[in-house]
C-alpha positions in Angstrom: 270.7 118.1 10.2 272.4 120.5 12.1 271.2 123.0 14.9 270.2 126.4 14.7 270.9 128.2 17.5 269.9 131.3 18.6 270.7 132.1 22.4 273.4 130.9 24.7 272.6 131.2 28.1 274.6 130.3 31.0 274.1 131.3 34.5 275.5 130.9 38.1 274.0 130.9 41.7 275.4 131.0 45.0 273.8 130.0 48.2 276.2 131.7 51.2 273.1 131.7 53.7 270.3 129.7 54.3 267.7 130.2 57.3 270.0 132.4 58.5 273.0 130.0 58.6 276.3 130.1 56.5 276.6 127.8 54.5 279.4 125.7 53.6 280.7 125.0 50.8 279.2 127.5 49.3 276.5 126.2 47.3 276.9 126.5 43.9 274.8 125.6 40.4 275.8 126.0 37.1 273.2 126.5 34.3 274.1 125.9 30.8 271.5 125.8 27.9 271.2 126.1 24.5 267.9 127.7 22.4 267.5 126.0 19.2 264.8 126.7 16.7 262.7 123.3 16.4 262.9 121.0 13.2 259.9 119.9 12.9 257.4 123.0 14.6 253.6 122.4 14.0 253.8 118.7 12.5 253.8 115.3 13.6 256.8 113.2 13.1 256.9 109.7 13.7 260.5 108.9 13.7 262.3 111.3 16.2 265.3 109.0 16.9 266.9 110.3 13.4 266.4 113.9 14.8 267.9 113.3 18.1 270.6 111.0 16.6 271.9 113.6 14.3 272.0 116.7 16.4 272.0 115.2 20.2 275.8 115.1 20.6 276.4 118.8 19.2 273.5 119.9 21.4 275.8 118.1 24.1 278.3 119.7 23.3 277.5 122.8 23.4 275.8 122.4 27.1 277.8 119.5 29.0 281.4 121.5 28.9 280.0 124.7 29.0 278.0 123.7 32.7 281.1 122.2 34.0 283.6 124.6 33.3 281.2 127.8 34.3 280.4 125.7 38.3 284.4 125.8 38.2 284.4 123.0 40.7 284.0 119.3 40.8 280.0 118.9 40.0 278.5 116.0 42.6 275.3 116.7 41.4 273.4 117.3 37.9 269.9 117.1 35.9 268.4 118.1 32.8 265.7 119.7 30.9 264.0 120.8 27.4 261.1 123.6 27.4 259.8 123.1 23.9 256.9 126.4 22.5 254.0 126.0 21.9 254.4 125.3 18.0 256.3 122.1 19.2 255.4 118.8 21.3 256.9 117.6 24.4 258.1 115.1 22.5 260.2 117.2 20.5 262.4 118.1 23.7 262.0 114.4 25.0 263.8 113.0 22.4 266.8 115.7 22.7 267.3 114.6 25.6 266.5 111.4 26.2 269.4 110.2 24.4 272.6 109.0 24.8 274.6 111.1 22.6 273.2 114.3 24.3 273.5 112.6 28.1 277.1 110.9 27.4 278.4 114.3 26.5 277.5 115.9 29.7 277.9 112.6 32.3 281.8 112.0 30.9 282.7 115.8 31.3 281.0 115.9 34.8 282.5 112.7 35.7 279.0 110.9 36.2 277.9 106.9 36.3 274.7 107.6 37.2 271.6 108.6 34.2 270.8 112.1 34.0 267.2 113.1 36.1 265.3 115.1 33.7 262.1 117.3 33.4 260.3 118.5 29.6 257.6 120.3 29.5 256.1 122.7 26.9 255.5 126.7 27.5 255.3 130.1 26.6 258.3 132.5 26.6 259.2 133.7 30.2 257.9 130.1 31.6 260.4 128.8 34.2 261.7 125.0 34.0 262.3 123.4 36.8 265.6 120.5 36.8 266.1 117.6 39.0 269.3 117.1 40.0 270.8 114.0 42.0 274.3 112.8 42.6 276.5 112.2 39.9 277.5 108.6 41.0 274.7 107.4 43.6 271.2 108.5 42.6 270.3 107.5 46.4 272.5 110.1 47.4 269.4 111.6 49.3 271.2 115.3 49.9 271.4 115.8 46.6 268.4 115.5 45.2 267.1 118.8 44.7 265.5 120.9 42.2 266.6 124.2 40.1 264.5 126.6 38.5 265.9 128.5 35.1 264.0 131.2 33.4 264.8 133.1 30.7 262.3 135.9 30.0 261.8 135.6 26.0 262.8 131.3 25.9 261.2 129.8 24.9 259.7 131.3 21.4 256.7 129.3 20.1 259.1 127.5 17.2 261.7 126.8 19.8 263.2 124.9 21.9 265.6 125.2 25.2 267.8 122.6 26.2 269.7 123.0 29.5 271.9 121.1 31.7 272.3 121.8 35.6 275.2 121.0 37.8 276.0 121.7 41.4 279.2 121.4 43.8 277.2 119.9 47.0 273.9 118.6 48.2 271.3 120.8 49.0 272.2 123.5 51.7 272.7 122.5 54.9 271.2 119.4 54.2 270.8 116.9 57.1 268.7 114.0 56.6 269.4 110.5 57.4 271.0 108.0 54.3 268.7 106.6 51.9 266.2 104.0 53.4 266.9 104.7 57.6 263.3 105.5 58.1 262.9 101.6 57.1 265.3 100.6 59.3 263.9 98.7 63.3 266.0 100.3 66.2 
């Protein structure tokens, strides 16, 4: 089973000012997504592992390298998401993104070792999808915990799935929270 692609999505954001202050380095977030036809719309299928095994790597190869290339510099934080059209199930999106054949492609090209944080949901065309990001080497690096949002006007159609990778070149703009667990240490 191959995938049927309707649309490829590439989006880059740069934050240069936050609350009136210069952001150094400029905070960049890259998104790369693919909109595919849902192989199982409007039906229950018990075995979704076969689906994920058959097309996970193909999807990963479409979006993972494209996301890293679009960012144009070293990835520090990354994440993934799936947005399923209303004729599908959230489990269809989960099967595609919670699969090492998909995730290993992105993790490898991004130079990461941590599991990719993820989000998945069912939505109407134009629904936003929030994508959690964490540091690619240490999920406890608090400065890199961030959520980014992608919204495409005609995605997903009822029988489609959007699979998206996101990456940033740094932690949150102007991040200044203490290291993870610092609040529990006694003075």
